[in-house]
DOTORPA-544487 format. One record per residue (C-alpha): x, z, y; residue in one letter. Coordinates in pm, 1 decimal. Example, Ala and Ser with C-alpha at 12.3 -4.5 7.8 and 13.67 -1.06 7.14 Angstrom:
REM DOTORPA-544487
u 1230.0, w 780.0, v -450.0, rest A .
u 1367.0, w 714.0, v -106.0, rest S .
This chain:
REM DOTORPA-544487
u -1827.4, w 1695.2, v 132.1, rest M .
u -1936.2, w 1361.1, v 8.0, rest L .
u -1947.8, w 1201.1, v 349.3, rest V .
u -1587.9, w 1357.3, v 434.2, rest F .
u -1476.8, w 1179.9, v 146.6, rest T .
u -1671.5, w 889.4, v 167.1, rest W .
u -1480.9, w 861.2, v 526.6, rest T .
u -1125.8, w 882.6, v 407.4, rest I .
u -1193.2, w 618.6, v 215.1, rest Q .
u -1293.1, w 363.6, v 418.2, rest V .
u -1048.6, w 504.4, v 677.6, rest I .
u -739.3, w 448.7, v 355.2, rest S .
u -910.2, w 115.7, v 265.2, rest A .
u -879.0, w -17.4, v 618.9, rest L .
u -581.0, w 98.0, v 611.4, rest L .
u -408.3, w 14.4, v 326.3, rest L .
u -542.6, w -358.5, v 455.0, rest I .
u -344.2, w -325.4, v 759.0, rest V .
u -29.1, w -202.6, v 608.7, rest L .
u -22.5, w -453.4, v 324.7, rest I .
u -38.2, w -701.2, v 560.6, rest L .
u 255.6, w -598.7, v 779.7, rest M .
u 468.3, w -683.8, v 478.7, rest H .
u 699.5, w -911.3, v 469.2, rest S .
u 701.3, w -1194.4, v 241.3, rest P .
u 926.0, w -1107.8, v -69.5, rest K .
u 871.3, w -1447.2, v -240.4, rest G .
u 1210.8, w -1590.9, v -340.7, rest D .
u 1076.6, w -1965.5, v -359.7, rest G .
u 1373.6, w -2192.0, v -463.9, rest I .
u 1635.4, w -1936.9, v -372.4, rest A .
u 1515.0, w -1786.8, v -704.1, rest G .
u 1636.3, w -2033.4, v -933.6, rest I .
u 1973.9, w -2023.0, v -888.4, rest G .
u 1957.4, w -1617.4, v -776.6, rest N .
u 2027.6, w -1740.1, v -412.1, rest A .
u 1782.6, w -1450.2, v -291.8, rest A .
u 2019.6, w -1170.6, v -395.9, rest Q .
u 2183.2, w -1228.8, v -121.4, rest M .
u 1915.3, w -1134.0, v 146.0, rest F .
u 1784.0, w -859.1, v -75.7, rest T .
u 1857.5, w -553.6, v 185.1, rest S .
u 1573.9, w -375.4, v 305.2, rest Q .
u 1566.8, w -234.9, v 654.7, rest K .
u 1483.9, w 143.9, v 719.5, rest S .
u 1149.4, w 3.6, v 895.8, rest A .
u 1043.6, w -148.2, v 573.0, rest E .
u 1153.3, w 147.7, v 378.6, rest K .
u 942.0, w 334.3, v 605.2, rest G .
u 688.0, w 75.3, v 589.9, rest L .
u 705.3, w 90.0, v 166.0, rest N .
u 657.1, w 489.6, v 190.1, rest K .
u 337.6, w 545.6, v 413.0, rest L .
u 175.5, w 206.3, v 206.1, rest T .
u 188.2, w 412.4, v -111.7, rest A .
u 101.0, w 766.8, v 22.4, rest I .
u -233.7, w 595.6, v 187.5, rest V .
u -289.7, w 416.1, v -165.0, rest A .
u -260.2, w 768.5, v -314.3, rest L .
u -519.4, w 902.0, v -101.4, rest V .
u -756.1, w 547.5, v -149.4, rest F .
u -708.9, w 611.0, v -571.0, rest I .
u -770.7, w 999.6, v -567.1, rest V .
u -1105.0, w 954.6, v -332.6, rest C .
u -1209.0, w 678.6, v -572.5, rest V .
u -1137.2, w 919.9, v -896.9, rest F .
u -1328.2, w 1183.3, v -698.0, rest L .
u -1599.7, w 963.6, v -590.9, rest L .
u -1617.9, w 754.5, v -907.7, rest G .
u -1621.6, w 1001.6, v -1158.1, rest F .
u -1879.5, w 1252.8, v -973.9, rest G .
u -1643.4, w 1541.2, v -959.0, rest I .
u -1728.6, w 1574.7, v -557.1, rest I .
u -2144.1, w 1570.6, v -501.5, rest K .
């Protein structure tokens, strides 16, 4: 069970890195001064799905960290 949890943690960590790099930058830059960035805040369905998938993988990673960190899995 320990090896399985470590494997899931490593896979989720690598997948999390890839998913985060796939996100589009959301910085306002200079447009944030005059609230001009608010005109372009619509989120496409592909990006919504990417956000949900990233959140799920992050949750799996965090659960594995707690299980391994607190010694629940031996």
